[in-house]
TIVODO-401020 format. One record per residue (C-alpha): residue number from 1; residue in three letters; chain; x, y, z. Coordinates in steps of 0.001 Angstrom, whole numbers, plus 500000, padded with zeros to 6 digits. Each point is the difference from the previous one (the first is absolute). Layout:
BEGIN
(site NUM; "Ala"; "A"; (X; Y; Z)) ...
//
This chain:
BEGIN
(site 1; "Unk"; "A"; (389940; 335293; 132495)) (site 2; "Unk"; "A"; (500458; 503490; 501419)) (site 3; "Unk"; "A"; (496907; 502215; 499836)) (site 4; "Unk"; "A"; (499402; 503687; 500619)) (site 5; "Unk"; "A"; (498275; 499108; 503257)) (site 6; "Unk"; "A"; (503079; 498339; 501480)) (site 7; "Unk"; "A"; (502224; 501955; 502410)) (site 8; "Unk"; "A"; (503362; 501303; 498884)) (site 9; "Unk"; "A"; (503090; 501184; 501840)) (site 10; "Unk"; "A"; (501100; 503370; 498641)) (site 11; "Unk"; "A"; (503021; 501755; 501449)) (site 12; "Unk"; "A"; (499861; 497697; 502990)) (site 13; "Unk"; "A"; (496351; 500859; 500683)) (site 14; "Unk"; "A"; (497198; 497458; 499569)) (site 15; "Unk"; "A"; (497102; 501309; 497917)) (site 16; "Unk"; "A"; (496612; 498324; 500272)) (site 17; "Unk"; "A"; (499486; 499794; 496239)) (site 18; "Unk"; "A"; (501561; 500922; 496675)) (site 19; "Unk"; "A"; (497377; 502613; 499181)) (site 20; "Unk"; "A"; (501261; 503573; 500282)) (site 21; "Unk"; "A"; (498146; 503289; 499907)) (site 22; "Unk"; "A"; (501646; 502226; 497400)) (site 23; "Unk"; "A"; (500816; 503646; 500798)) (site 24; "Unk"; "A"; (497229; 502404; 498968)) (site 25; "Unk"; "A"; (500317; 503712; 500574)) (site 26; "Unk"; "A"; (496795; 501406; 501461)) (site 27; "Unk"; "A"; (500581; 503713; 500877)) (site 28; "Unk"; "A"; (498331; 499575; 503391)) (site 29; "Unk"; "A"; (502505; 501753; 502299)) (site 30; "Unk"; "A"; (497702; 502949; 500601)) (site 31; "Unk"; "A"; (501419; 500783; 503423)) (site 32; "Unk"; "A"; (502668; 502608; 500706)) (site 33; "Unk"; "A"; (503545; 499277; 498983)) (site 34; "Unk"; "A"; (499246; 497249; 497441)) (site 35; "Unk"; "A"; (499233; 497606; 502851)) (site 36; "Unk"; "A"; (497911; 496825; 499693)) (site 37; "Unk"; "A"; (496547; 500021; 501574)) (site 38; "Unk"; "A"; (497773; 497656; 501968)) (site 39; "Unk"; "A"; (498097; 499253; 496788)) (site 40; "Unk"; "A"; (503231; 498699; 498493)) (site 41; "Unk"; "A"; (500561; 497784; 503040)) (site 42; "Unk"; "A"; (496537; 498517; 499503)) (site 43; "Unk"; "A"; (500606; 499476; 496266)) (site 44; "Unk"; "A"; (503205; 498028; 500513)) (site 45; "Unk"; "A"; (498718; 498038; 502989)) (site 46; "Unk"; "A"; (497034; 498842; 497900)) (site 47; "Unk"; "A"; (502501; 498465; 497565)) (site 48; "Unk"; "A"; (502291; 498393; 502563)) (site 49; "Unk"; "A"; (499075; 496567; 498669)) (site 50; "Unk"; "A"; (502516; 500545; 497205)) (site 51; "Unk"; "A"; (503207; 498027; 500339)) (site 52; "Unk"; "A"; (501733; 503349; 499509)) (site 53; "Unk"; "A"; (498625; 503542; 499792)) (site 54; "Unk"; "A"; (502047; 502580; 498120)) (site 55; "Unk"; "A"; (498736; 503483; 500763)) (site 56; "Unk"; "A"; (499212; 502851; 497701)) (site 57; "Unk"; "A"; (503015; 502027; 498903)) (site 58; "Unk"; "A"; (501557; 501967; 502861)) (site 59; "Unk"; "A"; (502354; 502871; 499231)) (site 60; "Unk"; "A"; (503407; 499751; 501719)) (site 61; "Unk"; "A"; (500529; 503770; 499876)) (site 62; "Unk"; "A"; (497938; 503152; 499377)) (site 63; "Unk"; "A"; (501211; 500339; 496406)) (site 64; "Unk"; "A"; (499050; 496374; 499332)) (site 65; "Unk"; "A"; (496268; 500772; 500060)) (site 66; "Unk"; "A"; (498256; 499917; 496636)) (site 67; "Unk"; "A"; (496282; 499886; 500830)) (site 68; "Unk"; "A"; (497658; 501796; 502429)) (site 69; "Unk"; "A"; (499452; 498499; 503441)) (site 70; "Unk"; "A"; (502533; 497197; 499733)) (site 71; "Unk"; "A"; (501687; 499055; 503287)) (site 72; "Unk"; "A"; (503633; 500414; 500965)) (site 73; "Unk"; "A"; (502534; 498254; 502197)) (site 74; "Unk"; "A"; (502465; 502804; 500631)) (site 75; "Unk"; "A"; (498719; 501769; 503138)) (site 76; "Unk"; "A"; (499491; 498805; 503597)) (site 77; "Unk"; "A"; (496279; 500701; 499668)) (site 78; "Unk"; "A"; (499709; 497786; 496944)) (site 79; "Unk"; "A"; (501890; 497182; 501689)) (site 80; "Unk"; "A"; (497722; 500203; 503037)) (site 81; "Unk"; "A"; (496859; 500077; 497855)) (site 82; "Unk"; "A"; (501067; 496943; 498004)) (site 83; "Unk"; "A"; (500286; 498087; 503282)) (site 84; "Unk"; "A"; (496194; 500164; 500195)) (site 85; "Unk"; "A"; (499811; 498228; 496630)) (site 86; "Unk"; "A"; (502582; 497318; 500719)) (site 87; "Unk"; "A"; (498538; 499255; 503418)) (site 88; "Unk"; "A"; (496559; 499544; 498431)) (site 89; "Unk"; "A"; (501355; 497584; 497392)) (site 90; "Unk"; "A"; (502032; 498044; 502514)) (site 91; "Unk"; "A"; (497010; 499622; 502315)) (site 92; "Unk"; "A"; (498291; 498201; 497115)) (site 93; "Unk"; "A"; (503039; 497770; 499432)) (site 94; "Unk"; "A"; (501208; 501734; 496837)) (site 95; "Unk"; "A"; (503442; 500825; 498609)) (site 96; "Unk"; "A"; (500493; 503446; 498483)) (site 97; "Unk"; "A"; (502839; 501602; 498040)) (site 98; "Unk"; "A"; (500211; 503723; 499269)) (site 99; "Unk"; "A"; (500556; 500895; 496365)) (site 100; "Unk"; "A"; (502527; 502835; 499724)) (site 101; "Unk"; "A"; (499070; 501996; 496900)) (site 102; "Unk"; "A"; (501947; 503057; 498848)) (site 103; "Unk"; "A"; (498090; 501273; 496972)) (site 104; "Unk"; "A"; (502913; 501974; 498537)) (site 105; "Unk"; "A"; (498893; 502044; 496985)) (site 106; "Unk"; "A"; (496382; 498897; 500407)) (site 107; "Unk"; "A"; (498289; 502735; 501962)) (site 108; "Unk"; "A"; (499690; 503769; 500110)) (site 109; "Unk"; "A"; (501448; 502859; 502096)) (site 110; "Unk"; "A"; (496502; 500749; 501341)) (site 111; "Unk"; "A"; (500093; 496645; 501814)) (site 112; "Unk"; "A"; (503338; 500719; 501688)) (site 113; "Unk"; "A"; (501174; 502308; 502781)) (site 114; "Unk"; "A"; (500808; 503485; 498777)) (site 115; "Unk"; "A"; (503270; 500181; 498111)) (site 116; "Unk"; "A"; (500112; 496330; 498990)) (site 117; "Unk"; "A"; (499501; 498652; 496487)) (site 118; "Unk"; "A"; (499842; 496446; 498673)) (site 119; "Unk"; "A"; (503387; 498402; 499365)) (site 120; "Unk"; "A"; (501330; 497322; 497691)) (site 121; "Unk"; "A"; (503137; 498434; 498601)) (site 122; "Unk"; "A"; (499803; 502416; 497041)) (site 123; "Unk"; "A"; (498094; 503177; 499220)) (site 124; "Unk"; "A"; (497411; 498260; 497815)) (site 125; "Unk"; "A"; (496326; 500762; 500552)) (site 126; "Unk"; "A"; (497428; 497217; 499852)) (site 127; "Unk"; "A"; (497158; 500281; 497536)) (site 128; "Unk"; "A"; (496629; 500274; 501643)) (site 129; "Unk"; "A"; (498424; 501552; 503048)) (site 130; "Unk"; "A"; (499729; 499417; 503712)) (site 131; "Unk"; "A"; (497002; 500671; 502209)) (site 132; "Unk"; "A"; (500491; 502838; 502499)) (site 133; "Unk"; "A"; (497661; 501806; 502416)) (site 134; "Unk"; "A"; (499593; 502623; 497267)) (site 135; "Unk"; "A"; (499145; 497395; 497378)) (site 136; "Unk"; "A"; (502129; 498210; 497363)) (site 137; "Unk"; "A"; (503331; 501637; 499205)) (site 138; "Unk"; "A"; (502692; 499180; 497471)) (site 139; "Unk"; "A"; (503100; 498274; 501306)) (site 140; "Unk"; "A"; (502892; 502426; 500327)) (site 141; "Unk"; "A"; (503613; 499562; 499004)) (site 142; "Unk"; "A"; (501681; 498470; 503047)) (site 143; "Unk"; "A"; (503196; 501233; 501590)) (site 144; "Unk"; "A"; (502871; 497686; 499089)) (site 145; "Unk"; "A"; (501424; 498497; 503162)) (site 146; "Unk"; "A"; (503611; 500821; 500773)) (site 147; "Unk"; "A"; (502400; 497371; 501337)) (site 148; "Unk"; "A"; (499511; 501347; 503522)) (site 149; "Unk"; "A"; (496217; 499994; 499597)) (site 150; "Unk"; "A"; (500053; 496413; 498750)) (site 151; "Unk"; "A"; (501943; 498997; 503093)) (site 152; "Unk"; "A"; (497506; 501864; 502198)) (site 153; "Unk"; "A"; (497080; 498283; 498274)) (site 154; "Unk"; "A"; (501546; 496601; 500672)) (site 155; "Unk"; "A"; (500423; 501025; 503639)) (site 156; "Unk"; "A"; (496344; 501101; 500074)) (site 157; "Unk"; "A"; (498907; 496507; 498921)) (site 158; "Unk"; "A"; (502113; 498438; 502755)) (site 159; "Unk"; "A"; (498681; 502415; 502621)) (site 160; "Unk"; "A"; (496399; 499350; 498956)) (site 161; "Unk"; "A"; (500640; 496257; 500260)) (site 162; "Unk"; "A"; (501222; 500473; 503564)) (site 163; "Unk"; "A"; (496885; 502045; 500686)) (site 164; "Unk"; "A"; (497867; 497185; 498594)) (site 165; "Unk"; "A"; (501510; 497490; 502415)) (site 166; "Unk"; "A"; (499506; 502459; 502864)) (site 167; "Unk"; "A"; (496363; 500329; 498891)) (site 168; "Unk"; "A"; (499550; 496239; 500312)) (site 169; "Unk"; "A"; (500156; 498965; 496357)) (site 170; "Unk"; "A"; (501333; 496509; 499354)) (site 171; "Unk"; "A"; (502099; 501336; 497143)) (site 172; "Unk"; "A"; (500052; 502326; 497011)) (site 173; "Unk"; "A"; (499618; 499686; 496252)) (site 174; "Unk"; "A"; (502100; 502329; 497847)) (site 175; "Unk"; "A"; (497856; 501238; 497133)) (site 176; "Unk"; "A"; (502126; 499586; 496887)) (site 177; "Unk"; "A"; (497060; 499822; 497587)) (site 178; "Unk"; "A"; (497278; 501974; 498219)) (site 179; "Unk"; "A"; (502085; 502928; 498850)) (site 180; "Unk"; "A"; (500998; 501389; 503395)) (site 181; "Unk"; "A"; (503493; 501075; 501034)) (site 182; "Unk"; "A"; (501784; 496640; 500168)) (site 183; "Unk"; "A"; (498399; 499002; 496702)) (site 184; "Unk"; "A"; (500979; 503376; 498520)) (site 185; "Unk"; "A"; (503647; 499188; 500665)) (site 186; "Unk"; "A"; (499583; 496602; 498305)) (site 187; "Unk"; "A"; (498305; 501247; 496828)) (site 188; "Unk"; "A"; (502008; 501520; 497131)) (site 189; "Unk"; "A"; (497419; 502645; 499083)) (site 190; "Unk"; "A"; (500001; 501477; 503510)) (site 191; "Unk"; "A"; (503650; 499435; 500906)) (site 192; "Unk"; "A"; (502138; 501885; 497485)) (site 193; "Unk"; "A"; (502940; 500495; 502319)) (site 194; "Unk"; "A"; (503544; 499540; 498773)) (site 195; "Unk"; "A"; (501537; 499508; 503446)) (site 196; "Unk"; "A"; (500240; 496873; 502184)) (site 197; "Unk"; "A"; (496236; 500122; 500714)) (site 198; "Unk"; "A"; (499063; 499531; 496340)) (site 199; "Unk"; "A"; (501468; 499664; 496507)) (site 200; "Unk"; "A"; (499952; 496176; 499909)) (site 201; "Unk"; "A"; (498378; 496994; 501655)) (site 202; "Unk"; "A"; (502329; 500053; 502993)) (site 203; "Unk"; "A"; (499333; 503672; 500543)) (site 204; "Unk"; "A"; (496229; 499739; 499671)) (site 205; "Unk"; "A"; (499716; 497173; 502542)) (site 206; "Unk"; "A"; (502308; 501681; 502494)) (site 207; "Unk"; "A"; (497351; 502048; 501816)) (site 208; "Unk"; "A"; (497722; 496996; 500506)) (site 209; "Unk"; "A"; (502934; 497900; 501204)) (site 210; "Unk"; "A"; (501200; 502616; 502464)) (site 211; "Unk"; "A"; (496512; 500698; 501351)) (site 212; "Unk"; "A"; (499448; 496278; 500585)) (site 213; "Unk"; "A"; (503403; 499624; 501663)) (site 214; "Unk"; "A"; (499477; 503036; 502254)) (site 215; "Unk"; "A"; (496542; 498901; 501094)) (site 216; "Unk"; "A"; (501188; 496439; 500627)) (site 217; "Unk"; "A"; (502870; 501302; 502107)) (site 218; "Unk"; "A"; (497649; 502265; 501950)) (site 219; "Unk"; "A"; (497379; 497429; 501006)) (site 220; "Unk"; "A"; (501292; 496584; 498941)) (site 221; "Unk"; "A"; (499621; 498421; 496588)) (site 222; "Unk"; "A"; (497366; 497572; 501307)) (site 223; "Unk"; "A"; (497655; 502971; 500354)) (site 224; "Unk"; "A"; (500451; 501358; 496465)) (site 225; "Unk"; "A"; (498215; 499332; 496723)) (site 226; "Unk"; "A"; (500335; 501667; 496603)) (site 227; "Unk"; "A"; (497271; 500591; 497443)) (site 228; "Unk"; "A"; (500771; 500317; 496298)) (site 229; "Unk"; "A"; (497945; 500280; 496792)) (site 230; "Unk"; "A"; (502228; 499408; 496967)) (site 231; "Unk"; "A"; (498656; 501606; 496840)) (site 232; "Unk"; "A"; (497099; 501684; 501801)) (site 233; "Unk"; "A"; (499198; 503215; 498067)) (site 234; "Unk"; "A"; (498009; 501587; 502835)) (site 235; "Unk"; "A"; (501030; 503582; 500809)) (site 236; "Unk"; "A"; (501625; 500424; 496581)) (site 237; "Unk"; "A"; (502707; 497364; 500392)) (site 238; "Unk"; "A"; (501563; 498453; 496889)) (site 239; "Unk"; "A"; (501949; 496731; 500337)) (site 240; "Unk"; "A"; (499950; 498341; 496607)) (site 241; "Unk"; "A"; (502334; 497157; 500978)) (site 242; "Unk"; "A"; (500085; 499812; 503821)) (site 243; "Unk"; "A"; (501525; 496521; 500375)) (site 244; "Unk"; "A"; (503638; 501114; 500146)) (site 245; "Unk"; "A"; (499450; 502625; 502676)) (site 246; "Unk"; "A"; (497792; 497861; 502242)) (site 247; "Unk"; "A"; (502103; 496881; 499746)) (site 248; "Unk"; "A"; (503032; 502115; 500920)) (site 249; "Unk"; "A"; (498074; 501535; 502897)) (site 250; "Unk"; "A"; (499048; 496609; 501405)) (site 251; "Unk"; "A"; (503551; 498737; 499607)) (site 252; "Unk"; "A"; (501285; 502944; 502038)) (site 253; "Unk"; "A"; (497457; 499804; 502803)) (site 254; "Unk"; "A"; (499690; 496208; 500272)) (site 255; "Unk"; "A"; (502834; 499989; 502520)) (site 256; "Unk"; "A"; (498171; 502421; 502315)) (site 257; "Unk"; "A"; (497718; 497142; 501142)) (site 258; "Unk"; "A"; (496824; 502102; 499811)) (site 259; "Unk"; "A"; (496756; 498502; 501250)) (site 260; "Unk"; "A"; (498282; 500081; 496619)) (site 261; "Unk"; "A"; (499737; 501350; 496486)) (site 262; "Unk"; "A"; (496562; 501266; 498960)) (site 263; "Unk"; "A"; (499492; 499995; 496243)) (site 264; "Unk"; "A"; (497192; 501993; 498431)) (site 265; "Unk"; "A"; (499883; 497990; 496818)) (site 266; "Unk"; "A"; (499652; 501303; 496466)) (site 267; "Unk"; "A"; (498951; 497955; 496989)) (site 268; "Unk"; "A"; (503431; 498320; 499692)) (site 269; "Unk"; "A"; (499594; 496751; 501965)) (site 270; "Unk"; "A"; (503374; 498831; 498699)) (site 271; "Unk"; "A"; (501692; 502862; 501847)) (site 272; "Unk"; "A"; (498041; 499087; 503118)) (site 273; "Unk"; "A"; (501322; 496453; 499778)) (site 274; "Unk"; "A"; (503566; 501224; 499584)) (site 275; "Unk"; "A"; (499745; 502349; 502974)) (site 276; "Unk"; "A"; (498385; 497272; 502079)) (site 277; "Unk"; "A"; (502944; 497702; 499311)) (site 278; "Unk"; "A"; (502502; 502759; 500777)) (site 279; "Unk"; "A"; (498480; 500899; 503376)) (site 280; "Unk"; "A"; (501233; 497988; 503002)) (site 281; "Unk"; "A"; (497273; 500693; 502554)) (site 282; "Unk"; "A"; (496214; 500504; 500114)) (site 283; "Unk"; "A"; (498545; 501040; 496642)) (site 284; "Unk"; "A"; (496714; 501910; 500243)) (site 285; "Unk"; "A"; (498091; 500376; 496728)) (site 286; "Unk"; "A"; (497336; 502544; 499129)) (site 287; "Unk"; "A"; (499042; 498232; 496750)) (site 288; "Unk"; "A"; (499086; 501598; 496692)) (site 289; "Unk"; "A"; (496353; 499151; 499325)) (site 290; "Unk"; "A"; (498914; 502975; 497887)) (site 291; "Unk"; "A"; (497236; 500917; 499294)) (site 292; "Unk"; "A"; (498527; 498132; 502998)) (site 293; "Unk"; "A"; (500818; 500523; 503646)) (site 294; "Unk"; "A"; (502183; 497307; 501517)) (site 295; "Unk"; "A"; (497639; 497202; 500995)) (site 296; "Unk"; "A"; (499967; 496568; 501662)) (site 297; "Unk"; "A"; (501678; 498382; 496993)) (site 298; "Unk"; "A"; (503255; 501753; 500955)) (site 299; "Unk"; "A"; (500304; 497713; 503023)) (site 300; "Unk"; "A"; (501166; 497251; 497623)) (site 301; "Unk"; "A"; (503221; 501945; 499434)) (site 302; "Unk"; "A"; (501106; 498904; 503467)) (site 303; "Unk"; "A"; (499090; 496389; 499269)) (site 304; "Unk"; "A"; (501932; 500180; 496716)) (site 305; "Unk"; "A"; (503066; 501453; 501708)) (site 306; "Unk"; "A"; (499856; 503261; 498040)) (site 307; "Unk"; "A"; (499903; 501938; 503284)) (site 308; "Unk"; "A"; (500265; 499481; 503737)) (site 309; "Unk"; "A"; (497209; 502498; 500749)) (site 310; "Unk"; "A"; (497264; 501718; 498007)) (site 311; "Unk"; "A"; (499159; 503664; 500617)) (site 312; "Unk"; "A"; (496429; 501214; 499537)) (site 313; "Unk"; "A"; (499071; 503661; 499714)) (site 314; "Unk"; "A"; (496516; 500892; 498776)) (site 315; "Unk"; "A"; (498392; 496801; 501289)) (site 316; "Unk"; "A"; (501187; 500814; 503539)) (site 317; "Unk"; "A"; (498121; 503301; 499870)) (site 318; "Unk"; "A"; (496683; 498329; 499305)) (site 319; "Unk"; "A"; (500697; 496998; 502240)) (site 320; "Unk"; "A"; (501769; 500864; 503274)) (site 321; "Unk"; "A"; (499896; 496307; 500964)) (site 322; "Unk"; "A"; (501333; 498941; 496600)) (site 323; "Unk"; "A"; (502154; 497006; 501061)) (site 324; "Unk"; "A"; (497046; 498406; 501801)) (site 325; "Unk"; "A"; (497741; 500571; 496997)) (site 326; "Unk"; "A"; (502574; 498559; 497610)) (site 327; "Unk"; "A"; (500411; 496942; 502212)) (site 328; "Unk"; "A"; (496233; 499504; 500061)) (site 329; "Unk"; "A"; (499670; 500423; 496263)) (site 330; "Unk"; "A"; (498084; 503278; 500353)) (site 331; "Unk"; "A"; (497790; 501894; 499845)) (site 332; "Unk"; "A"; (502093; 502976; 498918)) (site 333; "Unk"; "A"; (498850; 503594; 499847)) (site 334; "Unk"; "A"; (500849; 501690; 496700)) (site 335; "Unk"; "A"; (502352; 502998; 500237)) (site 336; "Unk"; "A"; (498512; 503292; 498816)) (site 337; "Unk"; "A"; (502269; 501509; 497323)) (site 338; "Unk"; "A"; (498587; 503463; 500718)) (site 339; "Unk"; "A"; (501943; 500014; 503261)) (site 340; "Unk"; "A"; (503350; 499502; 498257)) (site 341; "Unk"; "A"; (502364; 502731; 498910)) (site 342; "Unk"; "A"; (500519; 498309; 496658)) (site 343; "Unk"; "A"; (498554; 496526; 500066)) (site 344; "Unk"; "A"; (501537; 496771; 501175)) (site 345; "Unk"; "A"; (503754; 499727; 500508)) (site 346; "Unk"; "A"; (500650; 498250; 496740)) (site 347; "Unk"; "A"; (499123; 503126; 498068)) (site 348; "Unk"; "A"; (503108; 500748; 501893)) (site 349; "Unk"; "A"; (498330; 501763; 502870)) (site 350; "Unk"; "A"; (500019; 498177; 503306)) (site 351; "Unk"; "A"; (498992; 503067; 501906)) (site 352; "Unk"; "A"; (496325; 499761; 500119)) (site 353; "Unk"; "A"; (497933; 501550; 502419)) (site 354; "Unk"; "A"; (498018; 502944; 500880)) (site 355; "Unk"; "A"; (497734; 497945; 502282)) (site 356; "Unk"; "A"; (500481; 496928; 502140)) 
//
């Protein structure tokens, strides 16, 4: 019987276990130029016992930033600074992928270089507010991306992926979940386009497909993962019946031979099962366990064949050596909900942390 503590080959790379550290945005890039810091290198190195680390969201371009002090991967300085992080993880024997996160309409002009505004597939503002250095501010109506700007955004993802490899990352994860730009193209309430980038299922999946294809071509498909969260209402997303879109998406990208699919699960386990069957390579599951944080019981999902790997978020914050503690049967430190931006990921926020 396969267990979560057994090794797995993913994209041609042998991982020590099937326990992944989920991406969790931390707003810790306090240095100049949205560059990662030595503190971030320490944080990730402490968690190198994970079979796979997926970093916090990293913006692939200046306009892709949606929160204060999040790091980028679009300047030479950022690439060089990330090398400090990847070297630290590799010294501890870890494997680390960079999550490329363009936040799209989620953000505020005050967080962007002068003259830039948040962008999206359509000019539809999100309900709610975002934290800025001046305090919470309402989301603004984003600029609708033109055809040329969509093409440039796809190129930005590919360029950031190349920068990630140069910085020493073992690969990248495209963030297609949680109401950010890729997800905004997939969802009908945020993508109201009538051109080839919207209007129907084929149009809504097109951006995700072309981003995945461009990134795979840039750095090799064995270095690329994709994260999705069908039906996740976070950041004012509405997908009442997501099955058609996501099954079509997987059908289109299955031939790209990506390293893995990372599913942030909602309450529909039947959809999870269908997507699992449709996906030809490694299937990473961030299981729906609301209202509790994902705990040791989730390891059984590997034994049952529901997933190839299990991704933990909150529990990795409280337990840097989580895989060793899980293998030993504990003890486990309890995550502090006060450090989360909105609670555990199943409340559809997997972006916890103000503190390590």
